[in-house]
C-alpha positions in Angstrom: -13.1 29.8 -35.4 -15.5 29.3 -32.5 -17.3 26.5 -31.5 -20.5 27.7 -31.6 -20.2 27.3 -35.6 -20.0 24.0 -35.5 -21.7 23.1 -32.2 -24.0 25.7 -30.9 -25.9 23.4 -28.6 -22.5 22.5 -26.4 -21.3 25.9 -27.2 -24.2 27.7 -25.7 -23.9 25.6 -22.4 -20.0 26.5 -22.4 -20.4 30.6 -22.6 -23.4 29.9 -20.1 -20.8 28.3 -17.2 -18.2 31.1 -18.5 -20.6 33.9 -17.8 -21.4 32.3 -14.6 -18.2 31.9 -13.5 -17.4 35.1 -14.5 -20.0 37.3 -12.6 -20.5 35.0 -10.0 -18.3 34.6 -6.3 -17.0 30.8 -6.1 -16.7 30.9 -2.9 -16.1 26.4 -2.8 -12.7 26.1 -1.4 -11.2 23.2 -3.9 -12.4 25.0 -7.1 -10.0 27.8 -8.6 -9.4 29.7 -12.0 -6.6 28.1 -13.9 -4.4 30.6 -16.1 -4.9 31.2 -19.4 -1.5 29.4 -19.8 -2.6 26.4 -18.1 -5.8 26.2 -20.5 -3.6 27.0 -23.8 -1.5 23.5 -22.5 -5.0 21.3 -21.4 -5.9 22.6 -25.1 -3.0 21.8 -26.9 -2.2 18.5 -29.4 -0.8 16.2 -26.4 -3.7 14.9 -26.3 -3.2 12.6 -29.2 -0.5 11.1 -27.6 -0.3 7.9 -26.2 2.9 7.1 -23.6 2.7 4.1 -21.7 5.5 3.8 -18.9 7.6 6.6 -17.8 10.5 9.2 -19.5 12.8 6.8 -21.3 10.5 3.8 -20.4 7.7 3.7 -22.4 6.0 1.2 -24.7 4.9 3.3 -27.5 7.4 5.4 -29.9 7.7 8.8 -31.0 7.6 9.9 -26.8 11.1 12.0 -26.8 8.7 15.1 -26.7 6.4 13.8 -24.0 9.4 12.9 -21.8 10.6 16.1 -22.4 7.9 17.7 -20.6 7.2 15.1 -17.9 10.5 15.5 -16.8 10.0 19.2 -16.8 7.2 18.6 -14.6 9.0 16.1 -12.6 11.8 18.2 -11.6 9.6 21.6 -10.9 7.4 18.9 -8.3 10.7 18.0 -6.7 12.1 21.9 -6.6 8.5 23.3 -5.3 8.0 20.7 -2.7 11.3 19.6 -1.6 11.2 16.3 -2.5 13.5 13.5 -4.0 10.7 12.1 -6.3 7.5 13.3 -8.1 4.9 11.4 -10.0 2.5 13.3 -11.6 0.9 10.4 -13.9 -2.4 10.1 -11.4 -5.5 11.4 -13.1 -6.8 13.2 -10.0 -6.4 12.9 -6.4 -8.7 9.9 -6.0 -6.1 7.8 -8.0 -3.3 8.9 -6.2 -5.0 8.4 -2.7 -5.4 4.5 -4.3 -2.0 4.5 -5.9 -0.8 5.5 -2.6 -2.3 2.8 -0.4 -1.9 0.0 -3.6 1.9 0.9 -3.0 1.9 -0.1 1.2 -0.9 -2.4 1.2 -2.1 -6.1 0.5 -6.0 -6.6 0.3 -7.2 -6.4 3.6 -4.8 -5.0 5.7 -5.8 -1.9 7.8 -5.7 1.9 7.2 -7.2 4.5 9.3 -8.5 8.3 8.1 -10.6 11.1 9.5 -14.5 10.1 9.1 -15.9 11.7 5.9 -18.7 13.4 8.0 -15.9 15.3 10.2 -13.8 16.3 7.3 -12.1 13.5 5.6 -12.0 12.0 2.4 -13.9 9.4 0.6 -10.4 7.6 0.0 -9.5 8.1 3.4 -11.4 4.5 4.4 -14.9 5.3 4.0 -17.3 2.2 3.8 -18.9 2.6 0.3 -15.4 3.5 -1.5 -12.8 1.1 -2.7 -10.5 2.0 0.5 -12.9 0.6 3.2 -14.0 -2.1 0.5 -10.3 -4.1 -0.2 -9.0 -2.9 2.9 -9.8 -2.9 6.7 -10.9 0.7 7.2 -10.7 2.5 10.8 -11.9 6.4 10.9 -10.9 8.6 13.9 -13.2 12.1 14.4 -12.4 15.1 16.0 -13.7 16.3 19.3 -16.6 18.5 20.5 -14.8 21.3 19.3 -14.2 20.1 16.2 -10.5 19.8 16.5 -8.3 17.0 15.4 -8.0 14.7 19.2 -4.4 13.8 18.7 -4.8 11.7 21.8 -8.0 9.7 20.5 -5.7 9.0 17.4 -2.7 7.6 19.0 -4.7 5.1 21.2 -7.2 3.9 18.2 -3.5 3.5 16.2 -1.8 1.5 19.1 -5.0 -0.4 19.3 -5.5 -1.7 15.6 -1.9 -1.2 14.7 -2.7 0.2 10.7 -0.5 -0.7 8.1 -1.6 3.5 6.9 -2.4 6.3 8.7 -4.3 9.1 6.3 -4.1 12.8 7.8 -5.7 15.5 5.4 -9.1 16.2 4.9 -11.9 18.1 2.6 -13.2 20.3 5.0 -11.1 21.0 8.4 -10.2 24.3 8.5 -7.3 24.4 10.9 -3.0 22.9 10.6 -2.0 19.3 11.0 0.5 18.6 13.8 2.3 16.4 11.4 5.5 15.8 13.6 2.9 14.0 16.5 1.2 11.7 13.5 4.5 10.9 12.3 5.7 9.7 15.5 2.2 7.7 16.5 2.3 5.7 13.4 5.9 5.1 13.1 5.5 3.8 16.8 3.6 0.8 15.2 5.8 0.8 11.8 3.4 2.1 10.1 3.4 4.4 6.9 2.2 7.9 7.0 0.5 9.5 4.2 -0.3 13.2 4.0 -3.2 14.2 1.6 -2.2 17.6 1.1 -5.0 18.2 -1.8 -6.8 21.2 -0.2 -3.6 22.9 1.0 -0.8 21.7 -1.3 0.0 25.7 -2.9 0.2 26.8 0.2 2.4 24.6 1.3 4.8 25.2 -1.8 4.2 29.0 -0.6 5.8 28.2 2.6 3.1 29.7 3.7 2.0 27.0 6.2 3.9 24.0 7.3 4.7 20.9 4.8 4.7 17.4 5.9 7.8 17.0 3.9 10.3 15.0 6.2 7.4 13.5 8.1 5.1 12.1 6.1 6.2 8.8 4.2 3.8 9.7 0.8 2.6 12.7 0.1 -0.6 13.0 -2.0 -2.2 16.0 -3.6 -4.3 17.4 -6.5 -3.2 20.1 -8.9 -6.3 22.2 -9.0 -7.7 24.3 -5.7 -5.1 26.2 -3.9 -1.9 24.9 -6.2 -4.2 27.0 -9.1 -3.8 24.0 -11.8 -5.6 21.6 -13.7 -7.7 18.7 -12.7 -4.9 16.7 -12.0 -2.7 14.6 -9.3 0.6 14.0 -7.8 2.4 11.5 -5.5 5.1 12.6 -3.9 8.2 11.0 -1.1 12.1 10.7 -0.4 13.8 7.7 -1.6 16.1 6.2 -3.8 16.1 6.6 -7.6 13.2 5.1 -9.1 13.4 2.2 -11.4 9.4 1.9 -12.0 8.9 -1.0 -14.6 11.5 -3.4 -12.2 10.1 -4.9 -8.8 12.1 -4.7 -5.5 14.9 -7.1 -5.0 14.7 -9.6 -2.5 16.4 -7.8 0.7 15.5 -4.3 -0.4 14.1 -2.1 2.4 10.8 -0.9 1.2 10.9 2.1 3.6 14.2 3.4 1.0 12.5 2.3 -2.1 9.3 4.2 -2.0 9.8 5.4 -5.7 9.5 2.2 -7.3 6.5 1.1 -4.9 4.8 4.4 -6.1 5.8 4.4 -9.5 4.7 0.9 -10.1 1.0 1.1 -8.0 0.4 3.8 -10.8 1.4 2.0 -13.5 1.4 -0.4 -14.1 -0.9 -0.9 -11.4 -3.7 1.2 -11.8 -3.3 3.3 -14.7 -2.2 3.2 -18.5 -1.1 5.5 -20.2 -0.8 9.0 -18.5 -3.0 12.2 -20.4 0.1 14.5 -21.7 -1.9 17.7 -22.5 -2.6 17.0 -18.8 1.3 16.7 -17.7 2.0 19.4 -19.9 -0.8 22.2 -17.9 0.7 21.0 -14.4 4.0 21.7 -15.4 2.7 25.3 -16.5 1.5 25.2 -12.9 4.1 24.8 -11.3 6.3 26.9 -13.5 3.7 29.7 -12.2 4.2 28.3 -8.6 7.3 28.6 -8.3 7.4 32.6 -9.0 8.0 35.3 -6.4 4.1 36.2 -6.9 2.6 32.7 -6.1 4.1 33.7 -2.5 2.0 36.3 -2.5 -0.8 35.1 -3.6 -0.8 32.2 -1.3 -0.5 34.7 1.7 -3.2 37.0 0.1 -5.6 33.4 0.5 -4.4 33.2 4.4 -5.5 36.8 4.7 -8.8 36.6 3.4 -10.2 34.0 4.7 -9.0 35.2 8.3 -10.8 38.6 7.4 -14.1 36.7 6.1 -14.1 34.2 8.8 -14.0 37.3 11.5 -16.6 39.0 9.8 -18.9 36.2 9.8 -17.8 35.3 13.5 -19.5 39.3 14.0 -22.6 38.8 11.9 -23.5 36.5 14.3 -22.4 33.4 12.5 -21.0 29.8 14.2 -17.8 28.9 12.5 -16.6 25.1 13.5 -13.5 25.2 15.6 -14.4 29.1 15.8 -12.4 30.2 12.9 -9.7 29.2 10.1 -6.0 28.4 9.7 -6.3 27.8 5.9 -8.0 28.7 2.9 -11.4 27.3 3.8 -14.3 27.4 6.8 -17.5 25.6 7.5 -20.6 27.6 8.8 -23.2 26.0 10.8 -26.2 27.1 9.1 -28.6 25.6 11.0 -27.7 28.2 14.3 -28.6 30.9 11.7 -32.1 28.8 10.9 -31.4 27.5 7.6 -30.3 23.7 6.5 -26.8 23.5 4.6 -28.9 22.9 1.4 -31.5 25.7 1.7 -28.6 28.3 2.3 -26.4 26.8 -0.8 -29.7 27.2 -3.0 -30.4 30.6 -1.4 -26.4 31.7 -1.8 -26.5 30.3 -5.5 -29.2 33.1 -6.5 -27.3 35.5 -5.2 -24.8 35.0 -7.3 -22.5 33.6 -4.4 -21.6 29.7 -4.7 -20.6 27.5 -1.7 -21.6 23.8 -1.0 -23.7 22.2 1.2 -21.7 20.2 4.1 -21.7 18.0 7.4 -20.0 19.7 10.3 -18.7 17.3 13.0 -21.5 15.8 15.1 -24.2 16.2 12.0 -27.3 14.1 12.7 -28.7 15.3 9.0 -28.3 14.0 5.9 -25.3 14.6 4.1 -27.4 16.0 1.1 -29.6 17.9 3.3 -26.8 18.9 6.3 -26.0 21.5 8.9 -23.3 23.5 7.6 -22.3 25.0 4.3 -17.9 25.2 3.6 -16.6 28.2 1.7 -13.5 29.6 0.8 -11.3 32.4 -0.2 -8.5 30.5 -3.4 -10.6 31.6 -6.4 -11.7 35.2 -4.6 -8.1 36.0 -4.6 -6.9 34.7 -7.8 -9.2 37.8 -9.3 -7.8 39.9 -7.0 -10.0 40.2 -4.0 -8.9 41.5 -0.9 -9.8 41.9 2.8 -11.8 45.2 2.0 -14.0 42.7 -0.2 -14.2 39.7 2.1 -16.3 42.0 5.0 -18.4 43.2 1.8 -19.3 39.3 1.4 -19.8 38.5 4.9 -22.5 41.8 4.6 -24.4 39.8 1.5 -24.2 36.2 3.0 -25.8 37.8 6.2 -28.3 39.4 4.1 -29.0 36.3 1.9 -29.9 34.1 5.3 -31.7 37.0 6.8 -33.9 36.8 3.2 -33.4 33.4 2.0 -37.2 33.0 0.6 -37.5 37.0 -0.5 -36.9 36.5 -4.4 -36.3 40.4 -4.7 -33.7 40.6 -2.0 -31.9 37.7 -3.2 -31.8 39.3 -6.9 -30.8 42.7 -5.7 -27.5 41.2 -3.9 -27.0 39.4 -7.2 -26.7 42.9 -8.9 -24.4 43.8 -6.4 -21.9 40.9 -6.6 -22.3 41.5 -10.4 -20.9 44.9 -10.3 -18.1 43.8 -7.6 -17.0 40.7 -10.0 -17.1 43.0 -13.0 -14.0 45.1 -11.0 -12.3 41.9 -10.6 -12.7 40.5 -14.7 -11.3 36.6 -15.4 -11.2 35.6 -19.1 -11.9 38.2 -20.9 -10.8 37.0 -24.3 -12.9 33.7 -24.0 -15.5 32.7 -26.0 -16.6 29.5 -27.5 
């Protein structure tokens, strides 16, 4: 039975969103298309069950099959990333970061992360976020070239001696020097947290460097390049966890990070995990363990490089002059538009991006100087370098004719003709 027979009002919105995803170019780098198998798990009867605690240590009865599913997800995560321990219960990336900080810090301790306007994330110490409300936050930035200034970070760390150093961003198109960051923070006896939410699929596939072996704790979402449901994971090495019992006197916290993490997630922050989400994460990790996933990740990088090069050829100014990963930032003001204006014009042409601040931006984050775009969702559809070159042409035409509704409508028709060749979710209707 279709949802439209019982709730036509909701079904109308769902079908409209389905049509938008099918017919447009989804270029927000944090978005992707999950498989039908992930959708099946998300819509399963597992949403009915409560399961506070951890496998074999639950506060509710009837969890023997839930335990099987969570154990499967954990083992797949450990195998995929090459770590000793995985907690797959965080509801998303922000709760995962909150739990990681909670596991290591007391209120008032100093944490350090990348400034939001330079590409960082809210939970890495931005002033309005919990991470700056309950902890002392120090922010680092990039150099004038948009690249991380590791000398600046080292100087700040030596001066401020943070308990935690965050690495990771929402809008940084280059790779990280994990060994150097680890050395910098460990010299002041601090902890290194690598937030790989954006790059986790690329790291899992082995197409870009991994922080495993350098970071004390790794946090990630399960969507974005990993191509799974909304969710979070915390990864680390260390001795087997005893999540419902605190560390014993004399035990070294660095050797028992799994215990600290698990206790921070539950009972520290959350109650019962979302079991339908856990199952969907298990599906996602199983897909990422297949050889085809590496081919997919490699194509993400090829597409990003092709798109970046084509945009530069069209006269666009890209932050750091290119990309090493799945995303890129365009300084839209160099083409006469604000980030908000560019986002709205591209949307009319069937191309979805998001407005974004760029390093040293003097404009408001509500109408900044840039846009952020990426290739994960396009690559999931099967698009390759040829399509990236055409997309760059369309983006350039949108900038040249941002106020011409006829031109934008014509580009939208061309976009739909292309997406029709790379269909998604043909079997879905609400």
